[in-house]
Biopython code that builds the backbone (N, CA, C, O; Angstrom):
import numpy as np
from Bio.PDB.StructureBuilder import StructureBuilder

atoms = [
    (1, "MET", "N", (2.263, -5.874, 3.351)),
    (1, "MET", "CA", (1.215, -4.991, 1.965)),
    (1, "MET", "C", (1.593, -4.977, 0.608)),
    (1, "MET", "O", (1.626, -3.825, 0.176)),
    (2, "ASN", "N", (1.847, -5.713, -0.102)),
    (2, "ASN", "CA", (2.195, -5.012, -1.554)),
    (2, "ASN", "C", (1.104, -4.506, -2.073)),
    (2, "ASN", "O", (-0.023, -4.622, -1.590)),
    (3, "LEU", "N", (1.469, -3.783, -3.325)),
    (3, "LEU", "CA", (0.251, -3.109, -4.300)),
    (3, "LEU", "C", (-0.817, -4.237, -4.678)),
    (3, "LEU", "O", (-2.020, -4.011, -4.543)),
    (4, "LYS", "N", (-0.303, -5.548, -5.190)),
    (4, "LYS", "CA", (-1.131, -6.446, -5.652)),
    (4, "LYS", "C", (-2.511, -6.558, -4.814)),
    (4, "LYS", "O", (-3.687, -6.414, -5.149)),
    (5, "GLU", "N", (-1.847, -6.892, -3.514)),
    (5, "GLU", "CA", (-3.044, -7.033, -2.399)),
    (5, "GLU", "C", (-3.646, -6.479, -1.280)),
    (5, "GLU", "O", (-4.248, -6.944, -0.312)),
    (6, "PHE", "N", (-3.195, -4.885, -1.818)),
    (6, "PHE", "CA", (-4.040, -3.809, -1.426)),
    (6, "PHE", "C", (-4.911, -3.529, -2.577)),
    (6, "PHE", "O", (-5.961, -2.977, -2.248)),
    (7, "LYS", "N", (-4.740, -3.800, -4.090)),
    (7, "LYS", "CA", (-5.458, -3.399, -5.161)),
    (7, "LYS", "C", (-6.833, -4.548, -4.873)),
    (7, "LYS", "O", (-7.924, -4.053, -5.153)),
    (8, "LYS", "N", (-6.870, -5.946, -4.372)),
    (8, "LYS", "CA", (-7.353, -6.731, -4.123)),
    (8, "LYS", "C", (-8.463, -6.931, -2.941)),
    (8, "LYS", "O", (-9.545, -7.495, -2.780)),
    (9, "SER", "N", (-7.345, -5.961, -2.061)),
    (9, "SER", "CA", (-8.677, -5.582, -0.416)),
    (9, "SER", "C", (-9.534, -4.409, -1.169)),
    (9, "SER", "O", (-10.755, -4.522, -1.278)),
    (10, "VAL", "N", (-8.991, -3.536, -1.565)),
    (10, "VAL", "CA", (-9.316, -2.306, -1.866)),
    (10, "VAL", "C", (-11.076, -3.016, -3.262)),
    (10, "VAL", "O", (-12.184, -2.524, -3.474)),
    (11, "GLN", "N", (-10.634, -3.812, -3.603)),
    (11, "GLN", "CA", (-11.915, -3.998, -5.123)),
    (11, "GLN", "C", (-12.797, -4.873, -4.090)),
    (11, "GLN", "O", (-13.979, -4.892, -4.434)),
    (12, "ARG", "N", (-12.610, -5.371, -3.285)),
    (12, "ARG", "CA", (-13.594, -6.194, -2.307)),
    (12, "ARG", "C", (-14.526, -5.261, -1.386)),
    (12, "ARG", "O", (-15.316, -5.457, -0.463)),
    (13, "THR", "N", (-14.168, -4.439, -1.912)),
    (13, "THR", "CA", (-15.163, -3.030, -0.841)),
    (13, "THR", "C", (-15.644, -1.856, -1.358)),
    (13, "THR", "O", (-16.107, -0.945, -0.673)),
    (14, "MET", "N", (-15.519, -1.857, -2.852)),
    (14, "MET", "CA", (-15.695, -1.045, -4.250)),
    (14, "MET", "C", (-17.323, -1.389, -4.084)),
    (14, "MET", "O", (-17.823, -2.501, -3.921)),
    (15, "ASN", "N", (-17.962, -0.162, -4.171)),
    (15, "ASN", "CA", (-19.765, -0.007, -4.749)),
    (15, "ASN", "C", (-19.684, -0.451, -5.961)),
    (15, "ASN", "O", (-19.457, 0.327, -6.888)),
    (16, "GLN", "N", (-19.951, -2.511, -6.262)),
    (16, "GLN", "CA", (-20.300, -2.288, -7.685)),
    (16, "GLN", "C", (-21.457, -2.233, -8.340)),
    (16, "GLN", "O", (-21.845, -3.048, -9.178)),
    (17, "GLY", "N", (-22.036, -1.240, -7.952)),
    (17, "GLY", "CA", (-23.177, -0.513, -8.599)),
    (17, "GLY", "C", (-23.618, 0.145, -9.034)),
    (17, "GLY", "O", (-24.790, 0.406, -9.304)),
    (18, "LEU", "N", (-22.005, 0.867, -9.304)),
    (18, "LEU", "CA", (-21.774, 2.432, -9.781)),
    (18, "LEU", "C", (-20.997, 1.899, -11.158)),
    (18, "LEU", "O", (-20.021, 1.211, -11.458)),
    (19, "ASP", "N", (-22.303, 2.836, -11.948)),
    (19, "ASP", "CA", (-21.620, 3.084, -13.343)),
    (19, "ASP", "C", (-20.003, 3.572, -13.471)),
    (19, "ASP", "O", (-19.536, 4.123, -12.474)),
    (20, "ASN", "N", (-19.002, 3.369, -14.816)),
    (20, "ASN", "CA", (-17.752, 3.950, -14.016)),
    (20, "ASN", "C", (-17.418, 5.899, -13.770)),
    (20, "ASN", "O", (-16.494, 6.524, -13.250)),
    (21, "ASN", "N", (-18.899, 6.362, -14.554)),
    (21, "ASN", "CA", (-18.856, 8.190, -14.014)),
    (21, "ASN", "C", (-19.076, 8.300, -12.886)),
    (21, "ASN", "O", (-18.447, 9.118, -12.216)),
    (22, "GLU", "N", (-20.236, 7.341, -12.234)),
    (22, "GLU", "CA", (-20.524, 7.526, -10.737)),
    (22, "GLU", "C", (-19.368, 6.791, -10.072)),
    (22, "GLU", "O", (-19.337, 7.097, -8.880)),
    (23, "ALA", "N", (-18.639, 6.141, -10.325)),
    (23, "ALA", "CA", (-17.505, 5.114, -9.577)),
    (23, "ALA", "C", (-16.365, 6.591, -9.494)),
    (23, "ALA", "O", (-16.031, 7.053, -8.403)),
    (24, "MET", "N", (-15.994, 7.043, -10.510)),
    (24, "MET", "CA", (-14.695, 7.996, -10.676)),
    (24, "MET", "C", (-15.172, 9.117, -9.925)),
    (24, "MET", "O", (-14.164, 9.656, -9.468)),
    (25, "THR", "N", (-16.230, 9.769, -9.550)),
    (25, "THR", "CA", (-17.019, 10.914, -9.075)),
    (25, "THR", "C", (-17.219, 10.546, -7.767)),
    (25, "THR", "O", (-17.237, 11.606, -7.140)),
    (26, "ASN", "N", (-17.405, 9.481, -6.886)),
    (26, "ASN", "CA", (-17.572, 9.167, -6.041)),
    (26, "ASN", "C", (-16.010, 8.887, -4.973)),
    (26, "ASN", "O", (-15.489, 9.376, -3.971)),
    (27, "TYR", "N", (-15.768, 7.845, -5.914)),
    (27, "TYR", "CA", (-13.907, 7.617, -5.402)),
    (27, "TYR", "C", (-13.035, 8.957, -5.290)),
    (27, "TYR", "O", (-12.490, 9.331, -4.251)),
    (28, "SER", "N", (-12.999, 9.500, -6.296)),
    (28, "SER", "CA", (-12.460, 11.173, -6.522)),
    (28, "SER", "C", (-13.139, 12.011, -5.678)),
    (28, "SER", "O", (-12.284, 12.808, -5.293)),
    (29, "MET", "N", (-14.229, 12.299, -5.150)),
    (29, "MET", "CA", (-14.626, 13.144, -3.955)),
    (29, "MET", "C", (-14.210, 12.432, -2.717)),
    (29, "MET", "O", (-13.792, 13.036, -1.729)),
    (30, "GLY", "N", (-14.320, 11.240, -2.778)),
    (30, "GLY", "CA", (-13.663, 10.381, -1.348)),
    (30, "GLY", "C", (-12.106, 10.569, -0.772)),
    (30, "GLY", "O", (-11.680, 10.435, 0.375)),
    (31, "LEU", "N", (-11.444, 10.918, -1.972)),
    (31, "LEU", "CA", (-10.152, 11.072, -2.382)),
    (31, "LEU", "C", (-9.560, 12.743, -1.430)),
    (31, "LEU", "O", (-8.657, 13.004, -0.635)),
    (32, "ALA", "N", (-10.622, 13.483, -2.064)),
    (32, "ALA", "CA", (-10.539, 14.826, -1.645)),
    (32, "ALA", "C", (-11.259, 15.469, -0.040)),
    (32, "ALA", "O", (-11.038, 16.535, 0.535)),
    (33, "GLY", "N", (-12.171, 14.318, 0.329)),
    (33, "GLY", "CA", (-12.416, 14.366, 1.534)),
    (33, "GLY", "C", (-11.763, 14.062, 2.894)),
    (33, "GLY", "O", (-11.960, 14.502, 4.027)),
    (34, "GLU", "N", (-10.712, 12.933, 2.255)),
    (34, "GLU", "CA", (-9.911, 11.748, 2.699)),
    (34, "GLU", "C", (-8.391, 12.927, 2.865)),
    (34, "GLU", "O", (-7.624, 13.095, 3.812)),
    (35, "ALA", "N", (-8.444, 13.558, 1.503)),
    (35, "ALA", "CA", (-6.955, 14.198, 2.098)),
    (35, "ALA", "C", (-7.061, 15.393, 2.677)),
    (35, "ALA", "O", (-6.055, 15.978, 3.078)),
    (36, "GLY", "N", (-8.403, 15.957, 2.806)),
    (36, "GLY", "CA", (-8.763, 17.337, 4.088)),
    (36, "GLY", "C", (-8.613, 16.568, 4.894)),
    (36, "GLY", "O", (-7.408, 16.507, 5.141)),
    (37, "GLU", "N", (-9.332, 15.707, 5.661)),
    (37, "GLU", "CA", (-8.805, 14.518, 6.853)),
    (37, "GLU", "C", (-6.847, 14.670, 6.856)),
    (37, "GLU", "O", (-6.093, 14.870, 7.808)),
    (38, "VAL", "N", (-6.745, 14.606, 6.369)),
    (38, "VAL", "CA", (-4.709, 14.575, 6.534)),
    (38, "VAL", "C", (-4.664, 15.955, 6.948)),
    (38, "VAL", "O", (-4.117, 16.190, 8.025)),
    (39, "ILE", "N", (-5.149, 16.913, 6.272)),
    (39, "ILE", "CA", (-5.070, 18.396, 6.226)),
    (39, "ILE", "C", (-5.028, 18.588, 7.704)),
    (39, "ILE", "O", (-4.113, 19.042, 8.392)),
    (40, "ASP", "N", (-6.550, 18.023, 8.155)),
    (40, "ASP", "CA", (-6.930, 18.314, 9.610)),
    (40, "ASP", "C", (-6.385, 17.858, 10.669)),
    (40, "ASP", "O", (-6.474, 18.374, 11.784)),
    (41, "GLN", "N", (-5.557, 16.479, 10.277)),
    (41, "GLN", "CA", (-4.319, 16.455, 11.068)),
    (41, "GLN", "C", (-3.561, 17.052, 11.761)),
    (41, "GLN", "O", (-3.471, 17.157, 12.985)),
    (42, "VAL", "N", (-2.829, 17.578, 10.696)),
    (42, "VAL", "CA", (-1.658, 18.866, 10.427)),
    (42, "VAL", "C", (-2.221, 19.895, 11.391)),
    (42, "VAL", "O", (-1.773, 20.308, 12.461)),
    (43, "LYS", "N", (-3.251, 20.175, 10.765)),
    (43, "LYS", "CA", (-3.961, 21.702, 11.703)),
    (43, "LYS", "C", (-3.936, 21.332, 13.046)),
    (43, "LYS", "O", (-3.188, 21.885, 13.853)),
    (44, "LYS", "N", (-4.701, 20.434, 13.339)),
    (44, "LYS", "CA", (-4.533, 20.447, 14.864)),
    (44, "LYS", "C", (-2.886, 20.272, 16.012)),
    (44, "LYS", "O", (-2.691, 20.549, 17.196)),
    (45, "VAL", "N", (-1.967, 19.677, 14.898)),
    (45, "VAL", "CA", (-0.797, 19.763, 15.291)),
    (45, "VAL", "C", (-0.275, 21.440, 15.549)),
    (45, "VAL", "O", (0.042, 22.024, 16.585)),
    (46, "VAL", "N", (-0.339, 21.853, 14.258)),
    (46, "VAL", "CA", (0.048, 23.483, 14.310)),
    (46, "VAL", "C", (-0.578, 24.616, 14.975)),
    (46, "VAL", "O", (-0.361, 25.579, 15.710)),
    (47, "PHE", "N", (-1.536, 23.940, 14.276)),
    (47, "PHE", "CA", (-2.351, 25.682, 15.155)),
    (47, "PHE", "C", (-2.932, 25.179, 16.467)),
    (47, "PHE", "O", (-2.542, 25.854, 17.420)),
    (48, "HIS", "N", (-3.736, 24.207, 16.779)),
    (48, "HIS", "CA", (-4.076, 23.477, 18.170)),
    (48, "HIS", "C", (-3.495, 23.146, 18.906)),
    (48, "HIS", "O", (-4.105, 22.899, 19.946)),
    (49, "GLY", "N", (-2.277, 22.955, 18.917)),
    (49, "GLY", "CA", (-1.031, 22.254, 20.079)),
    (49, "GLY", "C", (-1.819, 20.780, 20.527)),
    (49, "GLY", "O", (-1.689, 20.332, 21.666)),
    (50, "HIS", "N", (-2.428, 20.277, 19.758)),
    (50, "HIS", "CA", (-2.028, 18.507, 19.479)),
    (50, "HIS", "C", (-0.686, 17.862, 19.593)),
    (50, "HIS", "O", (0.456, 18.236, 19.326)),
    (51, "GLU", "N", (-1.001, 17.200, 19.888)),
    (51, "GLU", "CA", (0.512, 16.202, 19.868)),
    (51, "GLU", "C", (0.436, 15.269, 18.563)),
    (51, "GLU", "O", (-0.601, 14.605, 18.581)),
    (52, "HIS", "N", (1.070, 15.079, 17.672)),
    (52, "HIS", "CA", (1.021, 14.126, 16.457)),
    (52, "HIS", "C", (0.669, 13.027, 16.689)),
    (52, "HIS", "O", (1.415, 12.473, 17.496)),
    (53, "ASN", "N", (-0.391, 12.255, 16.246)),
    (53, "ASN", "CA", (-0.971, 11.167, 16.844)),
    (53, "ASN", "C", (-0.836, 9.782, 15.290)),
    (53, "ASN", "O", (-1.664, 9.284, 14.527)),
    (54, "GLU", "N", (0.577, 9.654, 15.471)),
    (54, "GLU", "CA", (1.016, 8.430, 14.289)),
    (54, "GLU", "C", (-0.108, 7.916, 13.805)),
    (54, "GLU", "O", (-0.493, 8.116, 12.652)),
    (55, "GLN", "N", (-0.831, 7.081, 14.822)),
    (55, "GLN", "CA", (-1.930, 6.223, 14.226)),
    (55, "GLN", "C", (-2.997, 6.873, 13.718)),
    (55, "GLN", "O", (-3.399, 6.507, 12.613)),
    (56, "ASP", "N", (-3.446, 7.597, 14.174)),
    (56, "ASP", "CA", (-4.696, 8.591, 13.603)),
    (56, "ASP", "C", (-3.802, 9.324, 11.540)),
    (56, "ASP", "O", (-3.986, 9.182, 10.331)),
    (57, "MET", "N", (-2.927, 10.026, 12.487)),
    (57, "MET", "CA", (-2.632, 9.696, 10.251)),
    (57, "MET", "C", (-2.413, 8.470, 9.312)),
    (57, "MET", "O", (-2.765, 8.100, 8.192)),
    (58, "ILE", "N", (-1.717, 8.075, 10.256)),
    (58, "ILE", "CA", (-1.764, 6.198, 9.211)),
    (58, "ILE", "C", (-2.962, 6.145, 8.716)),
    (58, "ILE", "O", (-3.135, 6.264, 7.503)),
    (59, "LEU", "N", (-4.074, 5.940, 9.658)),
    (59, "LEU", "CA", (-5.492, 6.020, 9.389)),
    (59, "LEU", "C", (-5.745, 6.540, 8.406)),
    (59, "LEU", "O", (-5.561, 5.872, 7.388)),
    (60, "GLU", "N", (-6.254, 7.894, 8.262)),
    (60, "GLU", "CA", (-5.960, 9.298, 7.225)),
    (60, "GLU", "C", (-5.430, 8.669, 6.134)),
    (60, "GLU", "O", (-6.169, 8.396, 5.188)),
    (61, "LEU", "N", (-4.297, 8.401, 6.114)),
    (61, "LEU", "CA", (-3.581, 8.162, 4.866)),
    (61, "LEU", "C", (-3.866, 7.040, 4.215)),
    (61, "LEU", "O", (-4.223, 7.000, 3.038)),
    (62, "GLY", "N", (-3.696, 5.914, 5.082)),
    (62, "GLY", "CA", (-4.518, 4.828, 4.239)),
    (62, "GLY", "C", (-6.061, 5.140, 3.805)),
    (62, "GLY", "O", (-6.260, 4.544, 2.747)),
    (63, "ASP", "N", (-6.868, 5.631, 4.093)),
    (63, "ASP", "CA", (-8.094, 6.162, 3.580)),
    (63, "ASP", "C", (-7.917, 7.028, 2.544)),
    (63, "ASP", "O", (-8.790, 7.206, 1.694)),
    (64, "VAL", "N", (-6.740, 7.647, 2.538)),
    (64, "VAL", "CA", (-6.559, 8.251, 1.149)),
    (64, "VAL", "C", (-5.967, 7.338, -0.068)),
    (64, "VAL", "O", (-6.312, 7.439, -1.246)),
    (65, "ALA", "N", (-4.847, 6.276, 0.545)),
    (65, "ALA", "CA", (-4.487, 5.308, -0.884)),
    (65, "ALA", "C", (-5.524, 4.339, -1.300)),
    (65, "ALA", "O", (-5.498, 3.804, -2.408)),
    (66, "TYR", "N", (-6.489, 4.100, -0.362)),
    (66, "TYR", "CA", (-7.675, 3.720, -0.604)),
    (66, "TYR", "C", (-8.767, 4.019, -2.095)),
    (66, "TYR", "O", (-9.232, 3.308, -2.986)),
    (67, "TYR", "N", (-8.820, 5.424, -1.742)),
    (67, "TYR", "CA", (-9.503, 6.345, -2.895)),
    (67, "TYR", "C", (-8.865, 5.911, -3.782)),
    (67, "TYR", "O", (-9.295, 5.128, -4.629)),
    (68, "LEU", "N", (-7.328, 6.520, -3.697)),
    (68, "LEU", "CA", (-6.185, 6.206, -4.779)),
    (68, "LEU", "C", (-6.756, 5.349, -6.182)),
    (68, "LEU", "O", (-7.155, 5.561, -7.327)),
    (69, "MET", "N", (-6.429, 3.993, -5.012)),
    (69, "MET", "CA", (-6.526, 2.773, -5.788)),
    (69, "MET", "C", (-7.670, 2.331, -6.562)),
    (69, "MET", "O", (-7.760, 1.704, -7.617)),
    (70, "ALA", "N", (-8.777, 2.973, -5.520)),
    (70, "ALA", "CA", (-10.014, 2.798, -6.475)),
    (70, "ALA", "C", (-10.621, 3.555, -7.271)),
    (70, "ALA", "O", (-11.732, 3.380, -7.772)),
    (71, "ILE", "N", (-9.615, 4.765, -7.462)),
    (71, "ILE", "CA", (-10.030, 5.440, -8.975)),
    (71, "ILE", "C", (-9.212, 4.873, -10.109)),
    (71, "ILE", "O", (-9.614, 4.969, -11.268)),
    (72, "CYS", "N", (-7.860, 4.177, -9.745)),
    (72, "CYS", "CA", (-7.359, 3.643, -10.303)),
    (72, "CYS", "C", (-7.942, 2.463, -11.152)),
    (72, "CYS", "O", (-8.086, 2.388, -12.372)),
    (73, "VAL", "N", (-8.251, 1.516, -10.112)),
    (73, "VAL", "CA", (-9.122, 0.423, -10.327)),
    (73, "VAL", "C", (-10.220, 0.676, -11.430)),
    (73, "VAL", "O", (-10.340, -0.158, -12.327)),
    (74, "THR", "N", (-11.174, 2.001, -11.393)),
    (74, "THR", "CA", (-12.311, 1.771, -12.095)),
    (74, "THR", "C", (-11.838, 2.178, -13.102)),
    (74, "THR", "O", (-12.505, 1.886, -14.095)),
    (75, "LEU", "N", (-10.725, 2.887, -13.330)),
    (75, "LEU", "CA", (-10.054, 3.637, -14.766)),
    (75, "LEU", "C", (-8.822, 2.810, -15.337)),
    (75, "LEU", "O", (-7.968, 3.327, -16.057)),
    (76, "ASP", "N", (-8.811, 1.188, -14.862)),
    (76, "ASP", "CA", (-8.141, 0.687, -15.565)),
    (76, "ASP", "C", (-6.561, 1.240, -15.645)),
    (76, "ASP", "O", (-6.158, 1.370, -16.801)),
    (77, "ILE", "N", (-5.848, 1.498, -14.855)),
    (77, "ILE", "CA", (-5.006, 2.531, -14.516)),
    (77, "ILE", "C", (-3.682, 1.390, -13.404)),
    (77, "ILE", "O", (-3.947, 0.755, -12.383)),
    (78, "PRO", "N", (-2.877, 1.462, -13.832)),
    (78, "PRO", "CA", (-2.084, 0.377, -12.868)),
    (78, "PRO", "C", (-1.317, 1.711, -11.832)),
    (78, "PRO", "O", (-0.745, 2.736, -12.202)),
    (79, "MET", "N", (-1.539, 1.286, -10.692)),
    (79, "MET", "CA", (-1.206, 1.915, -9.628)),
    (79, "MET", "C", (0.315, 2.039, -9.468)),
    (79, "MET", "O", (0.833, 2.929, -8.793)),
    (80, "GLU", "N", (1.011, 1.080, -10.139)),
    (80, "GLU", "CA", (2.938, 1.228, -10.486)),
    (80, "GLU", "C", (2.761, 2.359, -11.721)),
    (80, "GLU", "O", (3.704, 3.081, -12.044)),
    (81, "ALA", "N", (1.386, 2.432, -12.401)),
    (81, "ALA", "CA", (1.976, 3.310, -13.477)),
    (81, "ALA", "C", (2.303, 4.736, -12.869)),
    (81, "ALA", "O", (3.269, 5.486, -13.010)),
    (82, "VAL", "N", (1.083, 4.825, -12.107)),
    (82, "VAL", "CA", (0.775, 6.402, -11.644)),
    (82, "VAL", "C", (2.267, 6.606, -11.027)),
    (82, "VAL", "O", (3.044, 7.490, -11.388)),
    (83, "LEU", "N", (2.497, 5.732, -10.139)),
    (83, "LEU", "CA", (4.235, 5.761, -9.107)),
    (83, "LEU", "C", (5.418, 6.075, -9.979)),
    (83, "LEU", "O", (6.450, 6.705, -9.746)),
    (84, "ALA", "N", (4.805, 5.222, -11.457)),
    (84, "ALA", "CA", (6.626, 5.430, -11.638)),
    (84, "ALA", "C", (6.804, 6.664, -12.295)),
    (84, "ALA", "O", (7.869, 7.262, -12.446)),
    (85, "ILE", "N", (5.776, 6.972, -12.642)),
    (85, "ILE", "CA", (5.815, 8.371, -14.033)),
    (85, "ILE", "C", (5.672, 9.426, -13.080)),
    (85, "ILE", "O", (6.319, 10.373, -13.529)),
    (86, "ASN", "N", (5.096, 9.769, -11.881)),
    (86, "ASN", "CA", (5.173, 10.779, -10.870)),
    (86, "ASN", "C", (6.935, 10.672, -10.287)),
    (86, "ASN", "O", (7.605, 11.702, -10.218)),
    (87, "ALA", "N", (7.298, 9.826, -10.049)),
    (87, "ALA", "CA", (8.735, 9.392, -9.843)),
    (87, "ALA", "C", (9.642, 9.860, -10.677)),
    (87, "ALA", "O", (10.567, 10.467, -10.138)),
    (88, "ASP", "N", (9.669, 9.743, -12.090)),
    (88, "ASP", "CA", (10.159, 9.941, -13.031)),
    (88, "ASP", "C", (10.423, 11.561, -13.453)),
    (88, "ASP", "O", (11.401, 12.140, -13.925)),
    (89, "LYS", "N", (8.460, 12.210, -12.871)),
    (89, "LYS", "CA", (8.506, 13.247, -13.564)),
    (89, "LYS", "C", (9.330, 14.081, -12.168)),
    (89, "LYS", "O", (10.198, 14.898, -12.479)),
    (90, "LEU", "N", (9.187, 13.970, -11.419)),
    (90, "LEU", "CA", (9.854, 14.252, -9.832)),
    (90, "LEU", "C", (11.290, 14.694, -10.210)),
    (90, "LEU", "O", (11.734, 15.825, -10.010)),
    (91, "LYS", "N", (12.112, 13.434, -10.909)),
    (91, "LYS", "CA", (13.344, 13.469, -10.976)),
    (91, "LYS", "C", (13.971, 14.588, -12.217)),
    (91, "LYS", "O", (14.806, 15.490, -12.286)),
    (92, "LYS", "N", (12.963, 13.871, -13.135)),
    (92, "LYS", "CA", (13.352, 15.421, -14.132)),
    (92, "LYS", "C", (13.196, 16.526, -13.591)),
    (92, "LYS", "O", (14.071, 17.242, -14.079)),
    (93, "ARG", "N", (12.710, 17.005, -12.997)),
    (93, "ARG", "CA", (11.939, 18.005, -12.600)),
    (93, "ARG", "C", (13.251, 18.659, -11.069)),
    (93, "ARG", "O", (13.761, 19.725, -10.725)),
    (94, "PHE", "N", (13.254, 17.872, -10.821)),
    (94, "PHE", "CA", (14.974, 18.488, -9.682)),
    (94, "PHE", "C", (15.678, 17.036, -9.913)),
    (94, "PHE", "O", (15.270, 15.936, -9.539)),
    (95, "PRO", "N", (16.248, 17.194, -10.266)),
    (95, "PRO", "CA", (17.146, 16.034, -10.905)),
    (95, "PRO", "C", (18.307, 16.217, -9.605)),
    (95, "PRO", "O", (18.823, 15.124, -9.374)),
    (96, "ASP", "N", (18.669, 16.964, -8.996)),
    (96, "ASP", "CA", (19.564, 16.606, -7.544)),
    (96, "ASP", "C", (19.023, 16.830, -6.769)),
    (96, "ASP", "O", (19.670, 17.616, -6.077)),
    (97, "GLY", "N", (17.531, 16.496, -6.096)),
    (97, "GLY", "CA", (17.143, 16.681, -4.821)),
    (97, "GLY", "C", (15.945, 17.976, -4.832)),
    (97, "GLY", "O", (15.996, 18.785, -5.760)),
    (98, "PHE", "N", (15.157, 18.082, -4.039)),
    (98, "PHE", "CA", (14.466, 19.544, -4.078)),
    (98, "PHE", "C", (15.662, 20.655, -3.768)),
    (98, "PHE", "O", (16.636, 20.639, -3.015)),
    (99, "ASN", "N", (15.093, 21.691, -4.762)),
    (99, "ASN", "CA", (15.391, 22.854, -4.206)),
    (99, "ASN", "C", (14.481, 24.266, -4.539)),
    (99, "ASN", "O", (13.533, 24.317, -5.323)),
    (100, "SER", "N", (14.872, 25.077, -3.959)),
    (100, "SER", "CA", (13.828, 26.390, -4.234)),
    (100, "SER", "C", (13.663, 26.536, -5.832)),
    (100, "SER", "O", (12.833, 26.259, -6.697)),
    (101, "ALA", "N", (15.330, 27.315, -5.688)),
    (101, "ALA", "CA", (15.042, 27.471, -7.346)),
    (101, "ALA", "C", (14.592, 26.772, -8.661)),
    (101, "ALA", "O", (14.124, 27.319, -9.659)),
    (102, "ASP", "N", (14.867, 25.259, -8.426)),
    (102, "ASP", "CA", (14.410, 24.395, -9.679)),
    (102, "ASP", "C", (12.870, 24.546, -9.514)),
    (102, "ASP", "O", (12.262, 24.507, -10.584)),
    (103, "SER", "N", (11.912, 24.754, -8.097)),
    (103, "SER", "CA", (10.967, 25.123, -7.857)),
    (103, "SER", "C", (10.296, 26.104, -8.582)),
    (103, "SER", "O", (9.285, 25.913, -9.259)),
    (104, "ILE", "N", (11.267, 27.856, -8.322)),
    (104, "ILE", "CA", (10.515, 28.919, -9.028)),
    (104, "ILE", "C", (10.704, 28.929, -10.434)),
    (104, "ILE", "O", (9.855, 29.629, -10.985)),
    (105, "SER", "N", (11.682, 28.294, -11.373)),
    (105, "SER", "CA", (12.060, 28.274, -12.142)),
    (105, "SER", "C", (11.979, 27.109, -13.254)),
    (105, "SER", "O", (12.680, 26.861, -14.236)),
    (106, "ARG", "N", (10.801, 26.474, -12.683)),
    (106, "ARG", "CA", (10.448, 25.140, -13.991)),
    (106, "ARG", "C", (9.893, 25.434, -14.769)),
    (106, "ARG", "O", (8.997, 26.265, -14.918)),
    (107, "VAL", "N", (10.641, 24.401, -15.700)),
    (107, "VAL", "CA", (9.789, 24.625, -17.172)),
    (107, "VAL", "C", (8.278, 23.917, -17.373)),
    (107, "VAL", "O", (7.463, 24.664, -17.915)),
    (108, "ASP", "N", (7.924, 22.940, -17.109)),
    (108, "ASP", "CA", (6.723, 22.553, -16.676)),
    (108, "ASP", "C", (5.366, 22.749, -15.684)),
    (108, "ASP", "O", (4.658, 21.995, -15.016)),
    (109, "LYS", "N", (5.421, 24.415, -16.021)),
    (109, "LYS", "CA", (4.573, 24.976, -14.527)),
    (109, "LYS", "C", (3.353, 24.444, -14.558)),
    (109, "LYS", "O", (2.623, 24.891, -13.673)),
    (110, "ASN", "N", (2.688, 23.358, -15.519)),
    (110, "ASN", "CA", (1.124, 22.674, -15.379)),
    (110, "ASN", "C", (1.321, 21.114, -14.617)),
    (110, "ASN", "O", (0.341, 20.467, -14.248)),
    (111, "GLY", "N", (2.385, 20.748, -14.488)),
    (111, "GLY", "CA", (2.251, 19.068, -13.895)),
    (111, "GLY", "C", (2.536, 19.547, -12.555)),
    (111, "GLY", "O", (2.581, 18.756, -11.613)),
]
sb = StructureBuilder()
sb.init_structure("model")
sb.init_model(0)
sb.init_chain("A")
sb.init_seg("    ")
for serial, (resi, resn, name, xyz) in enumerate(atoms, 1):
    if name == "N":
        sb.init_residue(resn, " ", resi, " ")
    sb.init_atom(name, np.array(xyz, "f"), 0.0, 1.0, " ", f" {name:<3s}", serial, name[0])
structure = sb.get_structure()
């Protein structure tokens, strides 16, 4: 599935009865909640002795992607821009790939 198809799928199930502020709040809360579900999957593997369940993780990451796309749709921000700007930021921050020294000494402490 490409981003255009995914966006259409997300738009089909978004709550159309919300104004922009309500939608932004709803989808941001959903994103935070689903990110917590991803963390819970990791916690169970690392601290509770569970086996990693790829299907469960895919489902939770899909929910994260849904809410992220819903926020983009609500605010009329192209997901492609979000991805491209993030990739550019990380390329500047870590031009040779991640390393601890660059992470510690980075100039853009607020991003």
